[in-house]
VOGU-3710 file (C-alpha; in Angstrom, 3 decimals, decimal comma):
1> maqslyftfv> 116,002/48,411/-69,814  114,613/51,760/-70,485  111,909/50,999/-67,791  114,482/49,723/-64,980  116,392/52,950/-65,582  113,726/55,131/-65,396  112,766/53,275/-62,073  116,038/53,228/-60,891  116,363/56,927/-61,314  113,090/57,798/-59,507
11> lsclicgsyg> 114,287/55,414/-56,406  117,307/57,845/-56,281  115,525/61,012/-56,213  113,417/59,957/-53,854  115,734/58,436/-51,518  117,689/61,959/-51,695  114,466/63,634/-50,807  113,602/61,432/-48,227  117,075/61,767/-46,360  117,666/65,494/-46,902
21> lvssgtttvr> 120,667/64,627/-49,717  119,140/67,119/-52,097  117,895/70,074/-49,979  117,771/73,734/-50,301  119,237/74,672/-47,242  119,823/72,861/-43,665  119,234/74,828/-40,682  121,516/74,123/-37,490  119,345/73,579/-34,165  120,319/72,598/-31,173
31> svdynattvt> 118,825/69,212/-29,184  119,275/69,412/-25,072  118,529/66,084/-22,837  116,061/66,281/-20,158  118,635/65,762/-17,509  121,827/66,826/-19,205  122,889/70,417/-19,880  125,791/69,730/-22,611  123,884/71,108/-25,774  125,079/69,527/-29,096
41> pierrdsttk> 124,207/70,525/-32,485  122,491/68,462/-34,966  121,581/68,908/-39,046  118,430/68,442/-39,433  116,467/68,692/-42,553  113,691/69,874/-41,275  113,164/72,752/-38,645  112,086/70,781/-35,355  113,892/68,870/-32,423  113,020/65,598/-31,123
51> psttqsnkst> 114,922/65,465/-26,978  115,099/62,333/-25,257  112,268/61,207/-23,290  114,159/59,948/-19,920  112,490/61,213/-17,085  114,088/62,469/-13,688  113,558/63,421/-10,597  116,702/64,793/-9,584  117,239/68,417/-7,904  117,261/71,474/-9,849
61> napavrltst> 119,743/72,983/-8,446  121,180/72,886/-12,494  119,643/73,938/-15,344  117,077/70,879/-16,054  115,598/72,763/-18,977  114,318/71,364/-22,902  115,031/73,804/-24,928  115,646/74,714/-28,862  117,221/77,245/-30,309  118,943/78,417/-33,605
71> ttskvltttt> 122,086/80,248/-35,043  120,206/81,899/-37,680  117,391/84,390/-37,705  115,341/80,743/-38,694  114,762/80,642/-34,939  111,803/82,095/-35,234  110,380/78,960/-37,023  111,729/76,422/-34,763  109,505/74,614/-32,863  110,291/72,644/-29,113
81> rppkttttan> 108,386/69,314/-29,347  107,193/66,803/-26,205  109,525/63,868/-26,413  108,439/61,119/-29,062  108,492/57,842/-28,060  108,002/54,192/-29,520  106,532/52,953/-26,272  103,612/54,106/-23,933  104,830/57,094/-21,849  104,934/57,060/-18,379
91> ysfntedlne> 104,805/60,678/-17,697  105,300/60,752/-13,979  108,016/61,863/-11,314  109,686/59,386/-8,554  107,370/58,977/-5,370  108,265/61,028/-2,335  108,676/59,079/1,097  107,677/61,768/3,577  108,383/59,584/6,302  112,166/60,474/5,643
101> gidkkvekrv> 113,302/63,489/8,115  114,254/66,938/6,318  117,829/67,374/5,708  119,482/68,523/8,759  121,557/71,159/6,381  118,356/72,301/4,810  116,123/72,545/8,454  119,323/74,720/9,801  119,611/76,986/6,752  116,085/77,561/6,902
111> wnkepedepl> 114,923/77,521/10,521  117,686/78,151/12,571  119,652/81,426/11,009  121,646/84,245/12,904  119,772/87,247/11,924  122,753/88,228/9,779  122,207/84,666/7,754  118,876/86,436/6,754  118,471/88,256/3,204  118,160/91,694/2,969
121> efakwstrsv> 114,574/91,576/2,412  113,473/89,747/5,136  116,035/91,473/7,903  114,513/95,131/7,006  111,220/93,709/8,036  110,515/94,224/12,293  108,064/93,717/14,731  108,394/97,205/16,179  105,115/96,545/18,081  105,290/96,979/21,768
131> kavkkpkkiw> 103,004/98,680/24,649  104,770/101,861/25,349  104,244/104,836/27,270  105,817/107,770/25,514  109,130/106,424/24,705  109,450/102,609/25,151  112,726/101,165/25,884  113,750/97,883/25,343  114,738/95,720/28,112  117,056/92,682/27,578
141> kkvkkpkvlp> 118,045/90,149/29,778  121,315/89,117/30,473  122,908/86,380/28,760  124,734/83,945/31,213  128,199/82,781/30,122  128,711/79,046/29,068  130,057/76,747/31,617  133,845/76,009/31,017  134,529/72,583/31,520  138,107/71,179/32,420
151> kkrkpkvvkk> 140,336/70,065/29,678  140,580/66,779/30,913  136,888/66,049/29,680  135,509/66,027/26,336  133,825/69,524/26,381  130,036/69,302/25,750  129,082/72,206/23,663  127,207/74,941/25,013  125,343/77,366/23,040  124,641/80,682/23,704
161> skpkiigrps> 121,146/81,666/24,854  120,025/84,349/22,321  118,732/88,347/23,926  115,144/88,644/23,816  113,214/91,367/24,510  110,852/91,187/27,611  107,514/91,634/26,860  107,823/91,324/23,019  104,585/90,413/21,710  103,176/87,520/19,784
171> lpecpplgle> 99,765/88,013/17,931  97,081/87,165/20,458  94,702/84,776/20,515  91,938/87,074/19,211  91,643/87,770/15,276  91,306/90,423/13,267  87,719/91,858/12,923  88,372/92,483/9,237  89,470/96,361/7,701  92,038/94,205/5,647
181> slrvkdpqlr> 89,558/91,299/4,642  86,235/93,671/4,185  84,288/92,147/6,688  84,330/95,470/8,408  82,269/97,422/5,411  82,597/101,113/4,785  79,942/103,092/6,816  81,809/100,859/9,971  84,667/103,482/9,903  84,199/107,240/10,774
191> assykrrglg> 86,984/109,811/11,168  87,075/113,190/12,599  88,271/115,016/9,146  89,202/113,978/5,794  90,845/115,499/2,901  88,856/114,153/0,100  86,861/111,154/-0,582  89,878/108,934/-1,942  91,675/109,627/1,823  88,442/108,901/3,694
201> phrgrlniqs> 88,212/106,443/6,326  86,802/103,941/4,263  90,531/103,525/3,050  92,199/103,378/6,341  92,518/99,675/5,790  95,462/97,567/6,490  97,488/97,039/3,568  94,999/99,112/1,132  97,076/99,887/-2,043  96,533/103,353/-3,795
211> giedgdiydg> 95,619/104,289/-7,043  98,401/105,455/-9,929  96,999/108,601/-10,446  97,512/111,366/-7,781  94,310/112,457/-6,390  92,048/109,944/-7,632  89,150/108,472/-5,700  91,289/104,888/-4,660  94,309/106,592/-2,743  96,316/104,656/-0,029
221> awcaqyedkk> 95,019/105,419/3,504  93,374/107,704/5,466  94,290/110,875/5,828  93,065/113,881/8,506  91,796/116,993/6,867  93,497/119,160/9,859  96,892/118,247/11,630  96,254/118,463/15,312  96,070/115,610/18,023  92,249/116,002/17,689
231> qwlevdarrp> 92,117/113,666/15,130  90,896/109,917/15,001  89,938/107,402/12,851  86,840/105,318/14,411  85,696/101,422/14,122  82,438/100,125/14,778  82,094/96,991/15,990  78,502/96,521/15,798  78,514/94,362/18,937  80,507/94,332/22,417
241> trftgvilqg> 83,934/93,329/21,790  86,909/92,843/23,799  89,616/94,841/21,845  93,174/93,415/22,335  95,258/95,570/20,297  95,782/97,252/16,580  97,962/97,139/13,623  99,412/100,064/12,570  100,449/100,901/8,756  101,869/104,179/6,920
251> rssiwrsvev> 100,119/105,541/4,306  100,986/103,802/0,861  102,581/107,185/-0,318  105,674/109,090/1,730  104,059/110,565/4,113  102,995/108,647/7,763  102,013/109,122/11,895  104,450/107,912/14,292  102,413/108,030/17,558  98,995/106,944/18,420
261> tvqfsndtlv> 96,695/106,997/21,271  93,336/104,585/21,429  89,896/105,191/22,950  87,183/102,935/23,739  83,010/104,093/23,935  79,821/101,765/23,903  77,680/105,056/22,775  80,465/107,434/20,408  79,818/110,500/23,394  81,811/108,814/26,335
271> wqpamngtke> 85,305/107,541/25,504  87,609/105,917/27,743  91,665/105,965/26,998  93,744/102,797/26,984  96,025/102,977/29,838  98,999/102,242/30,691  98,863/102,062/34,816  97,604/105,673/35,883  98,509/107,094/32,206  97,130/106,655/29,479
281> avfegnqdte> 98,940/104,617/26,558  100,733/106,427/23,957  101,465/103,373/21,267  104,721/103,317/19,323  103,055/103,551/15,521  104,521/102,997/12,121  108,284/104,757/11,164  107,466/104,025/7,114  105,121/103,579/4,659  104,751/99,645/5,022
291> tpvlalfnes> 106,012/98,140/8,005  103,291/96,918/9,832  103,535/97,289/13,344  101,554/95,903/16,557  100,599/97,395/19,442  98,896/95,247/22,246  96,547/96,736/25,231  96,552/95,643/29,006  95,047/92,436/29,579  92,270/94,356/31,288
301> atvaryirin> 91,342/96,444/28,050  87,751/97,701/27,914  85,020/95,561/25,850  83,358/98,361/24,146  81,619/98,533/20,908  83,423/101,210/19,231  87,582/102,124/19,403  88,901/105,375/18,148  92,945/105,520/16,656  94,060/108,967/17,739
311> pqswyengti> 97,620/110,065/16,300  100,004/112,121/18,208  102,649/112,886/16,576  103,981/112,875/12,674  106,490/114,053/10,544  107,774/117,669/10,015  106,138/118,151/6,408  104,148/115,363/6,807  100,109/114,922/7,488  98,400/112,531/9,665
321> clraevlgct> 97,670/109,386/7,339  97,404/105,572/8,488  96,163/102,205/7,848  94,824/100,030/10,234  93,880/96,743/11,458  91,863/96,299/14,873  91,813/92,933/17,032  89,046/91,505/19,076  87,056/88,855/20,247  83,201/89,102/20,065
331> lpdpnniyaw> 81,276/88,406/23,435  78,965/85,675/23,352  75,499/86,562/22,591  73,042/84,211/24,604  69,883/86,360/24,847  70,267/86,848/20,539  70,479/90,520/21,031  72,269/90,941/18,163  70,750/88,202/15,420  69,616/90,800/13,395
341> qqteqgtkdk> 73,249/90,891/12,229  74,174/88,784/9,277  77,000/86,995/9,810  79,191/85,272/7,487  78,435/81,161/7,272  81,269/78,715/8,089  81,498/75,153/6,416  80,317/72,097/6,961  83,530/70,060/5,614  85,722/68,553/8,568
351> ldfrhhnyke> 89,133/69,992/6,876  92,074/71,600/8,917  91,840/74,767/8,839  95,039/76,627/9,576  98,445/78,021/8,297  101,163/74,747/7,541  104,600/76,066/7,402  106,646/73,489/5,415  106,903/70,714/8,081  103,468/70,959/9,035
361> mrklmksvte> 102,547/70,571/5,032  104,106/67,419/4,443  102,731/66,168/7,370  98,984/66,948/5,838  100,208/65,678/2,368  101,382/62,841/4,137  98,141/62,112/5,980  95,844/61,920/2,903  98,328/59,377/0,980  97,618/57,454/3,790
371> acpdithiys> 93,990/57,879/4,030  93,774/57,193/0,148  96,892/55,225/-0,944  94,877/53,719/-4,358  94,117/57,542/-5,645  96,955/59,456/-4,347  100,989/60,130/-5,531  103,308/62,681/-3,846  106,018/63,605/-5,572  108,444/66,642/-5,808
381> igkshmglkm> 109,524/68,637/-9,328  112,547/70,258/-7,854  114,015/72,001/-5,041  113,786/75,941/-3,826  116,837/78,163/-3,207  117,077/76,836/0,468  116,519/73,392/-0,584  113,134/72,758/0,255  111,499/70,594/-1,961  108,631/71,297/-4,025
391> yvmeisdhpg> 105,986/68,942/-3,590  102,635/68,000/-5,630  100,012/65,836/-4,602  98,546/63,753/-7,515  95,233/62,592/-7,358  93,786/59,768/-9,829  92,792/56,300/-10,148  95,729/55,139/-11,488  98,368/57,219/-9,766  101,459/57,494/-11,231
401> khelgepefr> 101,428/56,845/-14,800  99,318/58,851/-17,589  96,542/57,055/-19,201  95,361/56,719/-22,773  92,901/59,857/-23,219  92,973/61,135/-19,694  93,680/64,586/-19,772  96,043/65,820/-17,208  94,632/69,355/-14,856  96,910/70,993/-12,783
411> yvagmhgnea> 96,777/73,822/-9,933  99,697/76,373/-8,743  99,692/77,833/-5,732  102,281/79,866/-4,044  104,114/81,486/-6,705  104,405/85,057/-4,175  105,053/83,017/-0,935  103,032/85,676/1,256  99,937/84,890/-1,112  98,903/82,609/1,232
421> lgrelllnlm> 95,111/81,797/0,615  95,816/79,709/-2,155  98,499/77,222/-0,501  95,852/76,703/2,268  92,688/76,327/-0,352  95,108/73,247/-2,330  96,203/71,921/0,830  91,846/72,047/1,938  91,278/70,115/-2,008  93,270/67,408/-1,474
431> qyicqeyklg> 91,340/66,626/1,960  88,445/67,120/0,643  88,477/64,917/-2,544  89,718/62,467/-0,946  86,762/62,543/1,846  84,391/62,684/-0,805  85,881/60,015/-2,704  85,719/57,609/0,086  81,706/58,065/0,991  81,213/57,510/-2,712
441> nqrivrlvke> 80,428/61,058/-3,980  79,746/60,779/-7,265  81,090/63,879/-8,847  83,970/63,540/-6,967  84,681/59,980/-8,030  83,678/60,710/-11,551  86,557/63,511/-11,455  89,267/61,158/-9,959  88,377/58,549/-12,437  88,640/60,664/-15,440
451> trihllpsmn> 91,255/62,989/-14,996  94,472/63,177/-13,664  95,416/65,768/-11,290  98,400/67,854/-9,812  98,110/69,836/-7,138  101,484/72,238/-6,368  100,571/74,231/-2,827  103,571/76,272/-2,647  106,097/77,153/-5,596  108,113/79,551/-3,536
461> pdgyemafkk> 108,294/77,816/-0,046  111,323/79,810/0,682  109,360/83,265/0,209  105,966/81,628/2,429  108,568/80,585/5,354  109,632/84,375/5,609  105,666/85,702/5,513  104,759/82,639/8,178  107,531/83,608/10,883  105,701/87,032/10,858
471> gselagwalg> 102,167/85,802/10,816  98,971/86,521/8,550  98,409/90,344/9,683  102,262/91,282/10,333  103,784/90,215/7,240  102,968/93,423/5,253  102,170/93,336/1,609  105,535/91,997/-0,168  107,387/90,362/2,347  107,824/86,976/1,208
481> rysyqgidmn> 106,427/87,904/-2,585  109,953/87,147/-3,950  112,265/83,952/-3,874  115,371/84,009/-1,511  117,101/85,699/-4,398  114,360/88,356/-4,909  113,233/87,209/-8,544  109,517/87,975/-8,869  108,546/84,079/-10,314  105,550/85,855/-11,727
491> hnfadlnkvm> 108,103/87,716/-14,443  110,762/85,110/-14,986  109,406/82,484/-17,224  110,767/83,066/-21,118  109,214/85,521/-23,075  107,876/83,921/-26,095  105,208/86,803/-26,864  108,192/88,650/-28,224  109,778/85,693/-30,090  106,199/85,146/-31,846
501> wdaiefdfqn> 105,181/88,973/-32,533  109,413/89,322/-33,719  108,092/86,475/-36,239  105,080/87,660/-37,269  106,464/90,921/-38,173  109,672/89,124/-39,765  107,588/87,148/-42,207  105,239/89,981/-43,132  107,962/92,119/-44,021  109,427/89,033/-45,834
511> ndksklinhy> 105,578/88,412/-47,545  106,302/84,654/-46,203  104,325/82,871/-43,951  104,776/79,531/-44,612  107,130/78,895/-41,637  105,681/80,973/-39,300  104,935/79,162/-36,167  102,029/80,203/-33,282  102,694/76,986/-30,807  105,538/75,447/-28,932
521> ipipeyytse> 107,346/78,268/-29,639  110,921/77,660/-28,535  112,887/79,016/-25,153  115,812/81,471/-26,318  119,414/80,219/-26,168  120,223/83,194/-23,581  117,316/81,933/-21,151  119,123/78,804/-20,640  122,446/79,648/-19,694  123,975/79,406/-16,130
531> dafvaletra> 124,231/83,043/-15,906  120,784/83,802/-16,762  118,627/85,440/-13,391  116,008/82,578/-13,598  114,702/81,013/-10,474  115,756/77,318/-9,352  111,622/77,323/-8,638  110,776/78,461/-12,045  113,386/76,122/-13,813  111,656/73,247/-11,888
541> vinwmqnipf> 108,562/74,482/-13,063  109,180/74,655/-16,789  110,527/71,239/-16,401  107,427/69,707/-14,989  105,522/71,661/-17,881  107,488/69,824/-20,427  107,381/66,395/-18,634  103,252/66,072/-18,254  101,315/66,925/-21,373  99,023/69,755/-18,799
551> vlsanlhgge> 95,705/70,537/-20,866  94,546/73,218/-18,224  96,035/74,721/-15,357  95,253/77,842/-12,728  97,698/79,909/-10,732  96,387/80,995/-7,560  97,552/84,196/-6,349  96,153/86,671/-3,554  95,574/90,650/-3,151  92,547/90,884/-5,549
561> lvvtypfdrt> 89,154/89,396/-6,904  89,656/88,987/-10,293  90,546/85,963/-12,823  92,920/86,958/-15,486  93,861/85,309/-18,764  95,947/85,834/-21,599  98,222/87,384/-22,804  99,510/89,028/-19,787  101,996/91,239/-22,229  100,833/94,344/-24,197
571> edwaphddtp> 102,829/93,870/-27,410  103,756/97,453/-27,382  105,181/97,870/-23,406  102,263/99,678/-23,467  101,138/100,029/-19,514  98,188/98,551/-20,124  95,882/96,924/-23,301  93,353/94,797/-24,424  95,911/91,742/-25,931  93,882/88,846/-26,790
581> tpdnsffrwl> 95,004/85,383/-28,003  93,288/83,352/-30,724  91,422/81,234/-27,989  90,301/84,375/-26,439  86,327/83,434/-26,304  87,364/80,021/-24,751  89,627/81,662/-21,820  86,977/84,199/-21,242  84,540/81,154/-20,799  87,275/79,549/-18,657
591> atvyastnqv> 87,405/83,301/-16,176  83,758/83,654/-16,021  83,559/79,813/-14,813  85,468/80,393/-12,005  84,535/84,330/-11,156  80,872/83,419/-11,660  80,997/80,634/-8,940  82,980/82,330/-6,638  80,569/83,338/-3,643  82,320/86,616/-3,088
601> msnpdrrpch> 83,161/87,837/-6,782  79,888/87,052/-7,665  78,100/89,267/-4,835  77,115/92,311/-6,042  77,255/94,203/-3,231  80,745/93,578/-2,543  83,162/96,797/-2,745  86,711/97,330/-4,721  89,462/95,428/-2,860  92,125/98,289/-3,734
611> nenfqrynni> 92,021/100,962/-6,573  90,164/98,643/-9,652  86,479/97,801/-9,636  86,453/94,536/-11,530  82,628/94,188/-11,288  82,515/96,043/-14,601  84,099/93,810/-16,833  81,995/90,843/-14,417  85,473/90,116/-12,375  87,382/88,844/-15,575
621> inganwhtvq> 89,903/90,534/-17,478  92,604/90,140/-19,863  96,017/90,208/-18,194  97,268/92,871/-20,133  94,572/94,871/-19,980  94,840/94,982/-16,211  98,824/95,431/-16,317  101,502/94,543/-18,462  103,514/91,816/-17,142  106,274/90,197/-19,213
631> gsmndfsylh> 107,372/86,311/-18,466  104,365/85,332/-17,265  103,636/82,094/-16,681  100,404/82,247/-18,321  101,739/83,292/-21,410  104,797/80,791/-21,577  102,426/78,150/-20,749  99,753/79,024/-23,982  103,251/79,709/-26,204  105,474/76,941/-25,337
641> tncfdvtvel> 102,861/73,988/-24,359  99,584/72,867/-24,932  98,042/73,877/-21,893  95,361/76,603/-21,274  96,590/78,471/-18,098  94,532/81,633/-15,860  95,089/83,556/-12,841  93,042/83,709/-10,276  93,442/86,823/-7,544  91,463/85,036/-4,541
651> scdkfphase> 91,038/87,491/-1,910  91,597/90,899/-0,923  93,515/89,975/2,021  97,052/88,102/0,518  97,199/86,476/3,781  94,031/85,824/5,438  93,703/85,133/9,153  93,211/81,271/10,108  89,835/82,154/11,469  88,744/83,478/7,663
661> lpiewennke> 90,006/79,801/6,205  86,743/78,008/6,420  85,052/80,704/5,058  87,711/81,432/2,630  87,020/77,610/1,399  83,435/78,360/1,199  83,848/80,855/-1,225  86,079/79,033/-3,331  84,731/75,340/-2,985  82,601/75,376/-5,894
671> slliymeqvh> 85,015/77,301/-8,095  88,102/75,257/-7,741  85,565/72,012/-8,289  83,835/73,154/-11,395  86,907/74,810/-12,917  88,603/71,580/-13,058  85,962/69,845/-14,927  86,362/72,070/-17,893  89,142/69,952/-18,735  86,725/67,565/-20,438
681> rglkgvirdk> 84,740/70,449/-22,746  86,140/70,351/-26,284  87,439/67,387/-28,521  89,463/64,680/-27,521  91,252/61,780/-29,601  94,127/59,334/-30,781  95,706/59,795/-33,558  96,856/56,240/-35,095  98,750/55,166/-38,079  96,088/53,294/-40,160
691> dteagiadai> 98,494/50,768/-41,284  99,859/49,610/-37,473  97,216/51,353/-35,594  100,350/52,141/-33,659  99,956/56,067/-32,040  101,542/59,063/-33,819  102,854/61,413/-31,417  103,915/64,994/-32,270  101,152/65,308/-34,799  99,692/68,947/-35,363
701> ikvddidhhi> 96,015/69,215/-34,732  94,875/72,711/-36,306  91,345/73,859/-35,792  90,176/76,431/-38,896  89,627/79,842/-38,001  92,098/79,522/-34,555  95,378/80,413/-35,384  96,871/78,420/-32,507  97,699/74,652/-32,782  98,292/71,733/-30,778
711> rsvadgdywr> 100,173/68,756/-30,505  99,418/65,251/-29,892  101,688/63,594/-27,069  103,537/60,186/-27,225  100,609/57,784/-27,471  99,165/60,018/-29,773  96,118/61,132/-27,730  95,074/64,883/-27,611  92,876/67,281/-26,325  91,677/70,705/-27,939
721> llnpgeyevt> 89,582/72,813/-25,286  87,102/74,507/-27,407  83,527/76,367/-27,011  80,403/74,615/-28,410  79,722/74,459/-32,256  81,122/72,694/-35,206  84,836/73,167/-36,402  86,846/71,704/-39,188  89,881/69,939/-37,959  93,292/68,969/-39,684
731> vsaegynpst> 95,663/66,733/-38,221  99,316/66,426/-40,039  102,102/64,668/-39,346  105,375/63,913/-40,531  105,656/61,287/-42,838  101,736/61,050/-43,062  99,413/62,446/-45,643  97,065/65,237/-43,426  93,472/64,282/-42,605  90,474/66,790/-42,475
741> rmcrvmyehy> 87,086/66,153/-40,817  84,510/68,034/-39,037  84,023/67,733/-35,098  81,344/69,322/-33,224  81,584/70,459/-29,544  78,551/69,593/-27,704  76,867/71,981/-24,362  77,274/68,451/-22,153  80,030/68,374/-19,749  82,028/65,857/-21,689
751> pticdfrltk> 84,110/65,895/-24,786  83,503/64,904/-28,178  86,153/62,253/-29,283  87,272/62,731/-32,503  89,684/59,953/-33,261  92,346/60,029/-36,586  93,853/57,737/-38,801  96,495/58,719/-40,839  98,264/57,097/-44,634  101,768/57,372/-44,834
761> tpkqrlkeil> 103,124/59,204/-47,854  105,155/56,962/-50,094  108,355/58,652/-49,267  107,519/57,463/-45,748  107,171/53,935/-46,553  109,864/53,885/-49,088  112,299/54,990/-46,541  111,131/52,454/-43,865  111,193/49,433/-46,666  114,910/50,540/-47,608
771> akggklpkdl> 115,956/51,114/-43,925  114,666/47,116/-43,358  116,475/46,412/-46,417  112,968/44,876/-48,052  111,212/44,734/-51,588  109,020/47,447/-52,701  105,112/45,966/-53,026  103,637/46,275/-56,046  101,119/48,964/-55,217  103,912/51,618/-54,538
781> qlrlrq> 106,040/50,491/-57,417  102,747/51,719/-59,268  102,478/54,584/-57,870  106,045/55,897/-58,039  105,567/54,519/-62,059  102,567/57,013/-61,978
//
């Protein structure tokens, strides 16, 4: 009887402990369904939430972000877990049918807007580039009044034609010589005079950016030393060229010029001015510091080797400063007179090298799926503010589903809409993979069969359409960078760095590190409210990150040549400071892989793009050590998910001319491929229940000496990116005894398999037995007596 009473007492204590009836304190957390915005509080003994796993491809016009928060200071120890399921997870979005037309309302909103409907950022940019003599006058065509039909008949709608400016130019067929893209080298630029080295002729390049310190060697334009009409900036094309125009821009400062003349020469001794009839042409220059202004020459423009830009007027109390690009076509060289000149080689790949707007991008993606239907799948993760869909191309041997043990990889481009090179590279990449897979290229076949690849070419489609309308050379430095709402999405993700650092400080002051977390940090509640200044595009990407277990990613930008890695934000708000993650060595490896295989970055003879010489750092740098960025996608990805993310700055020119796209593809092709292959470095495996062999989701994988953990996904599979070496790995999961083993990562380009089988704790087994109304097995009874 005493033994029976003792046994009953032990059972009662275990049951109470298992169900949290006896607890030192409970924490109220919030659980949010993936597809709903209604938040319901749930009382839990543990500090974790497990949301529903229902997937959806609905528009992101309403917040669709999965989050977790607490009502007390214990928010710092609460984690947001991936969906926990009992069946095989699909991890997919609904297929998009690109045969369907674009919504008429969206089409009218995006492409048929009246000027007054344009956003303020777009409206202030204008192409004031007209060929002029002195002060040019705009001549408007008369608009005919619409015809009035008799009342008896049903009147037809007659739209008023918009007034057009006669002679308003479009970008000519001749491409830029390459002042902005640096194809024109520094020795090819000369000037009559310059104030100092930092304002020399080599700085007179379109969109070049100045340094943050006034008077340094990296200033924002060419500036003449003297203020008279005899000052000039000269460009040597190095061979006979048919010059068709120039693009002018003010200094990246407060000074600017207004009007210029242009001269041509073959020997720099005799100069012929650009003419307008019988008079020398005077071209309208820039009226502000940033807006590019196009000036076109007559069709009978002089063929020459040299061209000079000669400022004729400037603002009072200002000085002569400008940035420029020259448009021209090199003449054929049948006798190979200029064969000594090193010309950049193109590519042998037969890809669609041009800039694609939204409609053309849809057509290209559709053609790829038609060519390779067995390995491709197109889906949308949401819509932009203007209603444009954010399309993703998935490439896999089993598209549309997650395969056990196969890692998920993503490339994201177009976060800043005017940084267009990444968009075109991803469109080229999907074409290339399709073509090479069909040809049996073993490298590509292996990549497709062993990896699930996701390519998002345009995260900011609204911004891209703004920049695309102006063209590659006339969009300037900032037009299209922001979303339609004026949001910089690279600063728009939840700032989880602060949450983490506040938690570290809180636990340090209380001498309690038992509840400190270093991964899956929850999104603060304020960020999820409807009033939060979060772009729809950002919400869509966060939802995408939460629904697919990405392992590795890269975010493609433009305007520099460097690869940056987290953290992107400094801890003490310093302008810049090295702020590494616990996985700093692997992040440096990832950055080095891309930079060292990029043909331009790895060129030791290249010059800096703007005001930073990243060659000192081997073309890689900690993001926060460059400049601090709050709310970056890289930091969010690392702290909220399992995914490692870096930023690749692809080119000095944010929006290169279409003629440069084949060269840029060749510069980046190997880098894009080899970076994807890094998803197979480190450890991978499946965490299973020892008794049932079922996969265990949400298991925490801890690598000794690296203070950043990851978690297994729905089927129990996991991927831990690591450099070669031997590691002590510990796996723990709710209701299971932890397990530790040594795992060795080799130098080969495939991961080390490191599986785990966990045994349930007596409490967990007892809980499951009692839930089913069963009897306790003898071994459990014995352990309970002990």
